[in-house]
C-alpha positions in Angstrom: -4.4 8.5 -11.3 -6.3 6.4 -14.0 -7.2 8.7 -16.8 -11.1 7.5 -16.5 -11.4 9.0 -12.9 -14.0 11.8 -12.9 -11.6 14.4 -11.4 -9.0 13.8 -14.2 -11.9 13.7 -16.9 -13.1 17.2 -15.5 -9.8 19.0 -15.8 -8.8 17.2 -19.1 -11.9 19.2 -20.2 -11.6 22.2 -18.3 -8.1 22.7 -19.8 -8.9 21.3 -23.3 -8.9 24.5 -25.0 -12.0 23.6 -26.7 -14.5 26.5 -25.8 -17.7 24.1 -25.7 -16.1 21.4 -24.1 -14.9 23.6 -21.2 -18.2 25.3 -20.7 -19.7 22.0 -20.5 -17.8 20.7 -18.0 -17.7 23.8 -15.7 -21.7 23.8 -15.7 -21.5 20.2 -14.2 -20.1 21.8 -11.1 -21.9 23.1 -7.9 -21.6 27.1 -7.2 -18.8 26.6 -4.8 -16.9 24.1 -7.0 -17.1 26.7 -9.9 -15.7 29.4 -7.5 -13.1 27.2 -6.9 -12.0 26.0 -10.1 -12.2 29.9 -11.3 -9.5 30.9 -8.4 -7.5 27.9 -9.4 -7.5 28.8 -13.2 -6.6 32.6 -12.0 -3.5 31.1 -9.9 -2.6 28.9 -12.9 -2.4 32.0 -15.2 -0.8 34.4 -12.6 1.9 32.2 -10.7 5.0 31.5 -12.2 5.4 28.0 -11.2 3.2 26.5 -13.8 4.3 25.2 -17.1 3.7 27.5 -20.0 1.3 25.4 -21.9 -0.7 24.9 -18.8 -1.0 28.7 -18.4 -2.2 29.1 -21.9 -4.9 26.3 -21.1 -5.9 27.9 -17.9 -6.3 31.3 -19.9 -8.3 29.9 -22.6 -10.7 28.2 -20.0 -11.0 31.7 -18.4 -12.0 33.3 -21.9 -14.2 30.6 -22.4 -16.1 30.9 -19.3 -16.0 34.8 -19.7 -17.2 34.8 -22.9 -20.5 32.8 -21.8 -21.5 35.8 -19.3 
């Protein structure tokens, strides 16, 4: 995948550990896509097959998104 592809850019932002960048990327999504992303982030945090750094990034994203409520 080319690093400039939209999906790659989106996930780079969502997993960046930068709360502002995470929220900005998340708010570009439709309501349905937001639900899907949240579900995927929850799986990344709870399923054992993810790399520890990915799990940390997913938790950071969930934390950033939770704090915006």
